[in-house]
C-alpha positions in Angstrom: 12.0 -28.4 -17.9 11.8 -29.4 -14.2 13.1 -26.0 -13.1 10.7 -24.2 -15.3 7.7 -26.2 -13.9 8.9 -25.7 -10.4 9.4 -21.9 -11.0 5.8 -21.7 -12.4 4.4 -23.6 -9.5 6.4 -21.5 -7.0 5.2 -18.3 -8.8 1.6 -19.4 -8.6 1.9 -20.3 -4.9 3.7 -17.1 -4.0 1.2 -15.0 -6.0 -1.8 -16.7 -4.4 -0.3 -16.4 -0.9 0.7 -12.8 -1.4 -2.8 -12.1 -2.6 -4.2 -13.8 0.5 -1.7 -11.9 2.7 -2.7 -8.6 1.0 -6.3 -9.5 1.7 -5.6 -10.2 5.4 -3.6 -7.0 5.7 -6.5 -5.1 4.0 -9.0 -6.6 6.4 -6.7 -5.8 9.4 -6.3 -2.3 8.1 -10.0 -1.8 7.6 -10.7 -3.3 11.0 -8.1 -1.1 12.6 -9.5 2.0 11.0 -13.0 1.1 12.1 -11.7 0.5 15.6 -9.9 3.8 15.5 -12.9 5.7 14.2 -15.2 4.0 16.7 -12.9 4.7 19.5 -12.5 8.3 18.4 -16.2 8.8 18.2 -16.8 7.3 21.6 -13.9 9.3 23.1 -15.1 12.5 21.4 -18.6 11.9 22.6 -17.4 11.4 26.2 -15.2 14.5 25.9 -18.2 16.5 24.6 -20.4 15.3 27.4 -17.7 16.0 30.0 -16.9 19.4 28.6 -20.6 20.3 28.3 -21.1 19.2 31.9 -18.2 21.3 33.1 -19.3 24.3 31.1 -22.8 24.0 32.5 -21.5 23.6 36.1 -19.3 26.6 35.6 -22.0 28.7 34.1 -24.4 27.9 37.0 -21.6 28.6 39.4 -21.1 32.1 37.9 -24.9 32.7 38.0 -25.0 31.6 41.7 -22.0 33.8 42.4 -23.8 36.9 41.3 -27.2 35.8 42.6 -25.6 35.4 46.0 -24.3 38.9 46.0 -27.7 40.3 44.9 -29.4 38.2 47.6 -27.1 39.7 50.2 -27.9 43.2 48.9 -31.6 42.6 49.2 -31.2 41.4 52.8 -29.6 44.7 53.6 -32.3 46.9 51.9 -34.4 48.8 54.4 -37.5 49.9 52.7 -38.7 52.2 55.4 -37.1 54.4 58.2 -37.5 53.3 61.7 -40.1 55.1 63.7 -38.9 58.5 64.9 -36.3 59.0 62.2 -36.8 62.2 60.4 -36.7 62.1 56.6 -34.8 65.2 55.4 -34.9 64.4 51.7 -37.7 66.0 49.7 -40.0 63.4 48.0 -40.0 65.3 44.7 -36.2 65.5 44.4 -34.8 64.5 41.0 -31.3 63.2 40.2 -28.9 65.8 39.2 -26.9 65.6 36.0 -23.8 64.5 37.9 -22.7 62.9 41.1 -20.7 64.7 43.8 -19.0 63.2 46.8 -20.9 64.2 49.9 -18.9 65.6 52.8 -19.3 63.6 56.0 -22.4 64.6 57.9 -21.8 67.3 60.5 -23.7 69.9 62.5 -23.6 72.4 59.7 -25.9 70.2 57.6 -28.7 69.3 59.8 -30.6 66.3 58.8 -27.8 64.8 56.7 -27.4 61.2 58.0 -25.4 58.3 56.7 -27.0 55.1 55.9 -24.7 53.4 58.3 -25.8 55.8 61.0 -29.4 54.5 61.1 -30.3 52.6 64.1 -30.2 48.8 63.8 -27.9 48.9 60.7 -24.5 48.4 62.4 -25.0 44.7 62.8 -26.3 44.3 59.2 -23.3 46.2 58.0 -21.0 43.9 59.8 -22.8 40.8 58.5 -22.9 42.1 54.9 -19.3 43.1 54.9 -18.3 39.6 56.1 -20.6 38.1 53.5 -19.1 40.0 50.6 -15.5 40.0 51.8 -13.2 38.8 49.0 -15.9 38.9 46.4 -16.7 42.6 45.9 -16.3 46.1 47.1 -19.5 47.4 48.8 -20.5 51.0 49.2 -23.7 53.1 49.3 -24.8 56.0 47.2 -27.4 58.4 48.6 -29.0 61.5 47.1 -29.1 64.5 49.4 -30.9 67.5 48.0 -29.5 68.0 44.6 -26.4 65.8 45.2 -25.6 62.1 45.0 -23.2 61.1 47.8 -21.2 58.0 48.3 -20.7 56.5 51.7 -18.4 53.6 52.5 -20.1 51.2 54.8 -16.9 50.6 56.8 -17.0 54.1 58.1 -13.9 55.3 56.3 -13.8 58.0 53.7 -14.8 57.6 50.1 -12.2 55.8 47.9 -10.9 56.9 44.4 -12.6 53.9 42.9 -16.0 55.0 44.3 -15.4 58.6 43.0 -14.4 57.2 39.6 -17.5 55.1 39.4 -19.7 58.1 40.1 -17.8 60.3 37.7 -17.9 57.8 34.8 -21.2 56.0 35.3 -23.4 58.8 36.7 -25.7 58.7 33.6 -26.3 55.0 34.0 -26.9 55.3 37.7 -29.7 57.8 37.2 -31.6 55.2 35.2 -31.7 52.5 37.8 -35.1 51.6 39.2 -34.6 48.0 40.0 -31.7 45.6 40.9 -29.4 45.3 37.9 -25.9 44.6 36.8 -23.6 46.6 34.6 -21.6 45.5 31.6 -17.9 45.0 31.8 -16.3 48.0 33.5 -12.5 48.6 33.5 -11.7 51.9 35.4 -7.9 51.5 35.1 -6.2 50.0 32.0 -3.5 48.3 33.9 -5.9 46.5 36.3 -8.6 43.9 36.0 -12.2 44.7 35.2 -15.4 44.5 37.2 -19.1 44.5 37.1 -21.4 46.7 39.3 -24.3 44.9 41.0 -26.7 47.7 42.0 -29.8 47.5 44.1 -32.1 50.4 45.0 -32.2 51.1 48.7 -34.5 54.0 48.9 -38.0 54.3 50.4 -41.2 54.4 48.4 -41.1 57.0 45.6 -38.2 58.0 43.5 -34.9 56.2 44.1 -32.9 58.1 46.6 -30.3 55.4 47.7 -28.3 52.7 45.9 -26.4 49.8 47.3 -23.4 49.1 44.9 -21.2 46.0 44.9 -18.2 46.3 42.6 -17.5 42.7 41.7 -14.1 42.1 40.1 -13.7 39.5 37.3 -10.4 38.1 38.6 -12.2 36.0 41.3 -14.4 34.7 38.5 -11.3 33.7 36.6 -9.6 32.1 39.7 -12.6 30.3 41.1 -14.2 29.1 37.9 -12.2 29.5 34.6 -8.9 28.3 36.2 -10.8 25.4 37.6 -11.8 24.5 34.1 -8.2 24.6 32.9 -7.2 22.3 35.7 -9.9 19.9 34.5 -8.5 19.7 31.0 -10.1 22.6 29.2 -7.3 24.7 27.8 -9.2 28.0 27.3 -12.4 29.4 28.7 -14.0 32.8 27.9 -16.8 34.7 29.7 -18.5 37.2 27.4 -21.0 39.9 28.4 -24.0 41.0 26.3 -21.8 43.2 24.2 -19.4 40.4 23.3 -16.7 41.9 25.6 -14.3 39.4 27.2 -14.9 39.8 30.9 -12.7 36.9 32.1 -10.5 34.4 30.3 -7.9 31.8 30.9 -5.6 34.1 29.0 -5.8 37.5 30.9 -4.3 39.5 28.0 -7.6 39.4 26.1 -9.8 40.6 29.1 -11.6 43.8 28.1 -11.4 43.1 24.4 -14.6 43.3 22.5 -14.6 40.9 19.6 -16.9 39.6 16.9 -17.1 35.9 16.9 -17.9 35.8 13.2 -14.6 37.4 12.2 -13.1 34.0 11.4 -14.8 32.4 8.4 -14.3 28.9 9.7 -15.7 29.8 13.1 -18.7 31.9 11.9 -21.0 29.0 11.0 -20.5 27.4 14.4 -21.1 30.6 16.3 -24.2 31.2 14.2 -25.5 27.8 15.2 -24.7 28.5 18.9 -26.6 31.9 18.6 -29.6 30.2 17.0 -29.7 27.7 19.9 -29.5 30.4 22.6 -25.7 30.2 22.9 -25.8 26.6 23.9 -24.2 23.6 22.2 -21.1 21.6 21.4 -19.2 21.7 18.1 -16.1 20.3 16.6 -13.8 22.6 14.6 -11.5 20.5 12.4 -9.6 23.5 11.0 -7.5 26.2 12.7 -9.4 29.3 13.8 -9.0 32.4 15.9 -10.9 34.3 18.5 -9.8 38.0 18.5 -6.0 37.9 18.4 -5.8 34.3 19.8 -5.2 31.5 17.3 -6.3 27.9 18.0 -5.6 24.5 16.5 -8.6 22.3 15.7 -10.6 22.2 18.8 -13.9 21.3 20.5 -16.1 24.3 21.4 -18.8 24.3 24.1 -21.1 27.3 24.6 -23.3 27.8 27.7 -25.6 30.7 28.4 -25.4 32.6 31.7 -28.4 34.6 33.0 -27.4 37.2 35.5 -30.3 39.5 36.6 -31.5 41.1 33.4 -28.3 40.4 31.4 -27.6 37.5 29.0 -23.9 36.4 29.1 -22.4 33.3 27.8 -19.4 31.0 28.5 -17.2 29.6 25.7 -14.9 26.6 26.5 -12.3 25.6 24.0 -10.3 22.4 24.2 -7.9 21.1 21.5 -8.9 17.9 19.7 -5.3 16.8 20.1 -6.3 15.8 23.7 -8.9 13.5 22.3 -6.6 12.2 19.6 -3.9 11.5 22.2 -6.3 9.2 24.1 -7.4 7.5 21.0 -3.8 7.1 19.8 -3.0 5.3 23.0 -5.9 2.9 22.4 -5.1 2.6 18.7 -1.4 1.8 19.3 -2.5 -1.2 21.3 -5.0 -2.2 18.6 -2.3 -1.7 15.9 0.1 -3.8 18.0 -2.3 -6.8 18.1 -3.3 -6.2 14.5 0.4 -6.3 13.5 0.8 -9.4 15.6 -2.1 -11.1 13.8 -0.7 -9.9 10.4 2.8 -11.2 11.2 1.4 -14.5 12.5 -0.7 -14.9 9.3 2.3 -13.9 7.2 4.4 -16.5 9.0 1.8 -19.2 8.5 1.4 -18.3 4.8 5.2 -18.2 4.3 5.5 -21.6 6.0 2.7 -23.0 4.0 4.1 -21.7 0.7 7.6 -22.9 1.6 6.3 -26.4 2.4 4.2 -26.5 -0.8 7.2 -25.4 -2.9 9.6 -27.8 -1.2 7.1 -30.7 -1.6 6.6 -29.8 -5.3 10.4 -29.6 -5.7 10.9 -33.0 -4.1 8.1 -34.4 -6.3 9.5 -32.8 -9.4 13.0 -34.0 -8.5 11.8 -37.5 -8.1 9.8 -37.4 -11.3 12.8 -35.9 -13.1 15.1 -38.6 -11.7 12.7 -41.2 -12.8 12.3 -39.6 -16.2 16.1 -39.3 -16.6 16.5 -42.9 -15.6 13.9 -44.0 -18.2 15.5 -41.8 -20.8 18.9 -43.2 -20.1 17.4 -46.7 -20.4 15.7 -45.7 -23.6 18.9 -44.2 -25.0 20.7 -47.4 -24.2 18.0 -49.4 -26.0 18.3 -46.9 -28.9 22.0 -47.2 -29.1 21.7 -51.0 -29.1 19.7 -50.6 -32.3 22.5 -48.7 -34.0 25.5 -50.5 -35.5 29.1 -49.9 -34.5 30.3 -46.4 -35.1 33.1 -47.5 -37.4 33.5 -50.5 -39.7 35.7 -51.6 -42.6 33.8 -54.2 -44.7 35.3 -57.1 -46.6 34.6 -55.3 -49.9 36.8 -52.4 -48.9 34.2 -49.8 -47.6 35.4 -47.7 -44.7 32.3 -46.6 -42.7 32.1 -44.3 -39.7 29.1 -42.7 -38.0 28.0 -40.5 -35.1 24.6 -39.7 -33.5 24.3 -36.6 -31.3 20.7 -36.1 -29.9 19.4 -32.6 -29.1 17.7 -34.1 -26.0 18.2 -37.4 -24.4 16.5 -39.4 -27.1 17.3 -39.0 -30.8 14.8 -38.9 -33.6 17.6 -39.6 -36.1 18.8 -43.0 -37.0 21.3 -44.7 -39.3 22.3 -48.2 -40.1 24.7 -50.1 -42.4 24.7 -53.9 -43.0 25.5 -56.4 -45.7 22.9 -57.7 -48.1 22.6 -61.3 -49.3 23.9 -60.3 -52.8 27.3 -59.1 -51.2 26.4 -55.5 -51.5 26.3 -53.1 -48.5 23.3 -51.1 -47.4 23.8 -47.7 -45.7 20.7 -46.1 -44.3 20.1 -42.7 -42.6 16.8 -41.1 -41.6 15.3 -38.3 -39.6 12.0 -38.3 -37.8 10.2 -35.0 -37.2 10.6 -33.7 -33.7 12.6 -35.4 -31.0 11.9 -37.1 -27.7 10.0 -40.3 -26.9 7.5 -40.2 -29.7 10.2 -39.5 -32.3 12.3 -42.4 -30.8 9.4 -44.8 -31.2 8.8 -43.8 -34.8 12.6 -44.0 -35.4 12.7 -47.5 -34.0 9.7 -48.6 -36.1 11.2 -47.2 -39.3 14.6 -48.7 -38.7 13.1 -52.1 -37.9 11.0 -52.0 -41.1 14.1 -51.1 -43.3 16.2 -53.8 -41.6 13.6 -56.4 -42.3 12.4 -55.3 -45.8 15.6 -54.3 -47.7 17.3 -57.8 -47.4 14.2 -59.2 -48.9 13.5 -56.9 -51.8 17.1 -55.8 -52.5 15.8 -52.6 -54.0 15.9 -49.2 -52.3 12.9 -47.8 -54.1 10.7 -50.9 -53.4 11.9 -50.9 -49.8 10.8 -47.3 -49.3 7.4 -48.1 -50.8 6.9 -51.0 -48.3 8.1 -48.9 -45.3 5.8 -46.1 -46.3 2.8 -48.4 -46.5 3.6 -49.8 -43.1 4.0 -46.4 -41.5 0.8 -45.0 -43.0 -1.0 -47.9 -41.3 0.3 -46.8 -37.9 -0.9 -43.7 -35.9 1.9 -41.3 -35.2 0.0 -38.0 -34.8 1.0 -36.4 -38.1 4.7 -37.3 -37.8 6.7 -38.3 -40.9 10.1 -39.6 -41.7 12.8 -38.6 -44.2 15.1 -41.4 -45.3 18.0 -42.1 -47.6 19.0 -45.7 -48.6 22.2 -46.4 -50.4 23.0 -49.9 -51.7 26.7 -49.9 -52.6 28.5 -52.3 -54.9 32.1 -51.7 -53.9 33.5 -54.0 -56.6 31.6 -52.4 -59.4 31.7 -48.9 -57.8 27.9 -48.6 -58.5 25.4 -47.2 -56.0 21.6 -47.6 -56.0 19.8 -44.9 -54.0 16.3 -44.5 -52.7 15.4 -41.0 -51.3 12.3 -39.9 -49.4 12.6 -36.2 -48.6 16.1 -36.4 -47.2 19.1 -34.3 -48.2 21.1 -36.0 -50.9 24.6 -37.3 -49.9 27.7 -35.3 -50.4 30.3 -36.9 -52.7 34.0 -36.1 -52.6 36.0 -37.4 -55.6 39.1 -35.3 -54.9 37.6 -31.8 -55.7 35.7 -31.3 -52.4 32.3 -32.3 -51.3 29.3 -31.7 -53.6 25.7 -33.0 -53.4 24.8 -35.9 -55.6 22.1 -35.0 -58.1 19.2 -37.1 -57.0 15.5 -36.5 -57.7 13.7 -35.5 -54.4 10.7 -37.6 -53.5 7.9 -37.5 -50.9 8.6 -38.1 -47.2 7.4 -41.4 -45.6 4.3 -41.7 -43.6 2.2 -39.2 -45.5 0.6 -40.8 -48.6 0.1 -44.6 -48.5 0.2 -45.2 -52.3 3.3 -43.1 -53.0 5.9 -44.6 -55.3 9.6 -44.3 -54.9 12.1 -44.7 -57.8 15.5 -46.3 -57.4 18.2 -44.0 -58.8 21.8 -45.0 -59.7 25.1 -43.3 -59.8 28.8 -44.4 -59.8 31.8 -43.4 -57.8 35.5 -43.7 -58.3 37.9 -45.5 -56.1 39.2 -43.4 -53.2 36.0 -41.3 -53.1 34.0 -40.5 -50.0 30.3 -40.1 -49.3 28.9 -38.0 -46.4 25.3 -38.7 -45.3 23.8 -36.2 -42.8 20.6 -35.1 -41.3 19.3 -31.5 -41.3 20.6 -30.9 -37.7 24.1 -30.5 -39.3 23.4 -27.7 -41.8 20.7 -26.1 -39.5 23.1 -25.7 -36.6 23.0 -22.1 -35.2 25.5 -19.9 -33.5 24.8 -17.3 -30.8 23.7 -14.7 -33.3 21.0 -17.1 -34.7 22.9 -17.7 -38.0 22.8 -21.1 -39.6 25.7 -23.1 -40.9 24.0 -24.2 -44.1 25.4 -26.5 -46.8 27.8 -23.9 -48.3 29.3 -23.3 -44.9 29.8 -27.0 -44.3 31.4 -27.5 -47.7 33.8 -24.6 -47.2 34.8 -26.0 -43.8 35.5 -29.5 -45.3 37.4 -28.4 -48.4 40.3 -30.8 -47.9 40.0 -34.2 -49.6 41.6 -37.6 -49.2 40.2 -38.4 -45.7 39.2 -41.6 -44.1 35.6 -42.1 -43.0 36.3 -41.5 -39.3 38.5 -38.4 -40.1 35.6 -37.0 -42.3 33.1 -37.5 -39.4 35.5 -35.9 -36.9 36.1 -32.9 -39.2 32.4 -32.4 -39.9 31.6 -32.5 -36.2 34.5 -30.1 -35.4 33.2 -27.7 -38.1 29.7 -27.8 -36.6 31.0 -27.2 -33.0 33.3 -24.4 -34.2 30.4 -22.7 -35.8 28.1 -23.1 -32.8 30.6 -21.8 -30.3 28.8 -23.5 -27.4 25.3 -22.7 -28.5 22.8 -25.5 -27.8 21.8 -27.9 -30.6 18.3 -27.2 -31.8 17.9 -30.6 -33.6 19.4 -34.1 -33.6 22.7 -34.4 -35.4 23.7 -37.6 -37.3 26.6 -38.3 -39.7 27.5 -41.4 -41.7 30.7 -41.3 -43.8 31.6 -43.9 -46.4 35.1 -44.1 -48.0 35.7 -46.4 -50.9 39.3 -47.5 -50.6 41.4 -47.2 -53.7 42.7 -50.8 -53.7 41.5 -53.9 -52.0 42.9 -57.5 -51.6 40.5 -60.4 -52.0 42.0 -61.9 -48.9 41.5 -58.8 -46.8 39.7 -59.3 -43.5 37.6 -56.8 -41.7 39.6 -54.5 -39.5 38.9 -54.4 -35.8 36.4 -51.8 -34.7 37.9 -48.4 -33.8 35.5 -45.9 -32.1 35.4 -42.5 -33.7 35.9 -39.4 -31.6 32.7 -37.8 -30.5 
């Protein structure tokens, strides 16, 4: 009982503490997730602001790069010839369908003069060449008669690049009326691309001269896009108005024209950028591709670039893993402290639970020891109420008994004593239940029988008096079964009073058989119940066995009961003394149980009527029966 109570208490404590620990862990987990999400949002916002700032600075740098080239061209744009210089070109000349390289001016072509040959231009040429050095290739195209001629400003001959530009872009060159810039131009597949910054340099009237700066995109990549990569952006792309990649962190895509809506995941974001004038920041949580390049989830920033009359834009792509790496570092520290708090709380809860369980175990142990002590004392008091286990009376009755409680205190009782008329009374009873309440009722019933029967000398009348007394008490619905035998050993006559108890078993040499007694109502139920005294006789050498239902109701491990027939079969041999009969009965019950626990109290009283007796016989000494 104590172990069961302690286990229940420990289970309640552990469940409650585990629930509290689970609650703490849930709170820590939710708080950690909130910290993670908050830190990620803040880090992502900072990364967006930083990337947007870098993209804006890069875009403005690219704009300034081309604006500076155009400004230099405008500084070197003489709108009128100096005084005294003849103008040999007709004012009504129209551009030809093609461009031809002009041979160097010589005497055979009077009036043909290079732009560099004009007075006052040498110094400007030197300054302009120094200004554009490393950024572009500068040359001059002039129309003479029906031809367009190219002139290198450094005084050398025309280069293959200049001739290729005139051959491939002559149609576009004929349309220029103001400073402009071309789209992406890649004259040689195995080299980088360029843009042409062109400014009219002619006098009033139709355009007769063009200043051309061939600006390569590799300086853009080195000076601006590579700088972005060094600042943490993994990829950067510069697109022209035709969605052609002019410069990129990955050079193998330069010159490729792509549609940004090819990827279904990327298309909505590009549409949003386009609606906002190719400006904005977005977060792609799925993998996507740009042309042939595949990307993990990334953050994208678009920034427009206005170069002369062309609208370009810059796209910067950085993986979200960079943001997550920063957040993970912060989150690891947060998780460490969260785990520390959780472990500390778990340790506190475990310590508290352990202390509570230990305290309860000490309390239950002390209570159990006190209860065991009280039960032992009660058992000693109860045993003191019971007579000696064996006795041989002066009238020749051999009596033996045993009481085996199912718990510490028995609800069974027995007694045997001499009556004033020289007869011997043998009493056995069984109180419903067992434990303290059954022991009190047993003691009351035994005391009433012991005080009533010597006075009335009749078993039936004794049962009636005991019943009235028990009905006047309050025992919470408990009742008593009882069997009273008044034995006249000399006359071999027995008077019996029975109240719901099993009749005794009589052995007259043919084995045990129940005595035919009329059953009557148990005690403590109906106050006015009557009990009749019944009589039967026995032969000399016969034995009687009185028992409680704990004997025939004994169970084995399979749940089977011994029952009366099993007991009779186990006790078939006759001619036994009282103590031998008690020992044999107890052995039969134990053999049937095979170690199974007793479910009910077990009490036996055996009476053996000796075949002969001497008037001078004295009571034999007390001999304990084996238990």
